[in-house]
N, C-alpha and C positions, 0 to 999 in steps of 0.2 A: 667287753668291747662294744662300743656304740657304732652302729653302721649308719652310713649316710645313704639316704634314699632319694630318688629323683623328686624334686619339689612337685612334680605333677601328681604324685600319689596323693598328696594332701588335697589338692583341688578335685581330683577324681573321686576320692572317697567322700569328700564333703558334698559333692554334687550328687552322688549316688545314694547318700544317706536319707534323702527325702523320698517318700513313696510317690509323691506327685511327679517329681522329676524322673523317677524310674518309669512311671506310667507314660510320661511324655516320650521317653526314648522308645518304649515298646510301641507306642502309637506311630511314631515316626518310622519305625521299622517297616510299616506297611506302605509308606509313601510320605511325601511332603504334605504339610498342613499349615494353614495360616494360624497366626497367634489367636485370632478370634475363634477359629474352629477349636483349637486346643482349649481355650478358656471355656467355651461352651461345653465341651466334652467333659471337663473336670469340674464344671459348676463353679467356676472362679470368675473374678473380675478380670478385665483385660490387663489392668495394672499388676495384679497378682501373678498372672501368667507371664507377663513380660519379665518380672523379676526371676521367676523360675527358669525361663528360657535364657536369660542373661547369665545365670550361674552355669547352666549347661554349655553355653557358648564360650564362656571364659575357660572352662575345662576342656574345650575342644570337641565335645560330644555332639554339638548342634551347630549348624551353619545357617545363618539367616540371610535373606535377600529381600530387598524392598522393590516392589514393582507398583508404581503409582502410590496408592495409600495403603496397600496390603503388604504386610511383612510376612513372608513365607519361611517356614522352618523345615530343614531337612537334617538328616544325620550328618555329622561333621566327619572330618578325615581322621580324627583321633580314635584310635582303637584301644583295646584293653590289654595289649601285650605286656606292658610293664606291670600292670596291676595283677594280671594272671600269673606272671613270673614270681612276683612277690608272694602271692597267696600260695603258689605251688612250693616255693622255698619253705614257707612256714608250715605247710602241710607235711613236707618231708621231715622237718624237724620233729613235729608232733608224732608222726608215724614211727620215727626212730626211738623216741622216748617211750611211746606205748609198747613198742616191741621189746625194749629193755625191761620195762615193767612186767610184761607178760613172762619174760624169762625168769625174773626174780620170783614171781608168783609160782611158776612151774617148779622152780627149785625148792621153794618152801613147801609146796604140796608133796614133792618127793620125799623131803625130810620128814614130814608129818607121817606119810605112809610108811616109811622105813622104821620110825619110832614105834608105831602101833602094829606093824605088820608081821 
C-alpha cells in the first residue's frame, strides 16, 4: 500500500539535506542575520547564500525582509511537526520489526539450548 505524504515533506527534506542550509538554520536560531553576514560566516558568495536562503524560504524554514538595501533572514513560521511525525511513525515501524526479530532470535537460542542441554 502506497501512502500519500504531505508535499511539504519533499521540500523540507530537500532543504535540510544540505549541510550549509542546516548551518544557516542553526545560526538563525540565535537571532536574525543579513544574507551578507550569513555569506561571510559560511565563506560563500552573496549569490550562493541567496540560493540557499531561497530554498529554505520556499520550505518555510526562513522568512526574509528587506529594509533598504539589506535583506535580513529569520526563522520562518514552518516548524517540523509533520517531519517529526513521519520520522516517528517510521521509527515505530522499525522498532516493531526489530522487536519481532529479537523474539525470533530468542526462540532460536532456546531451541539450540534445549537441543544441547
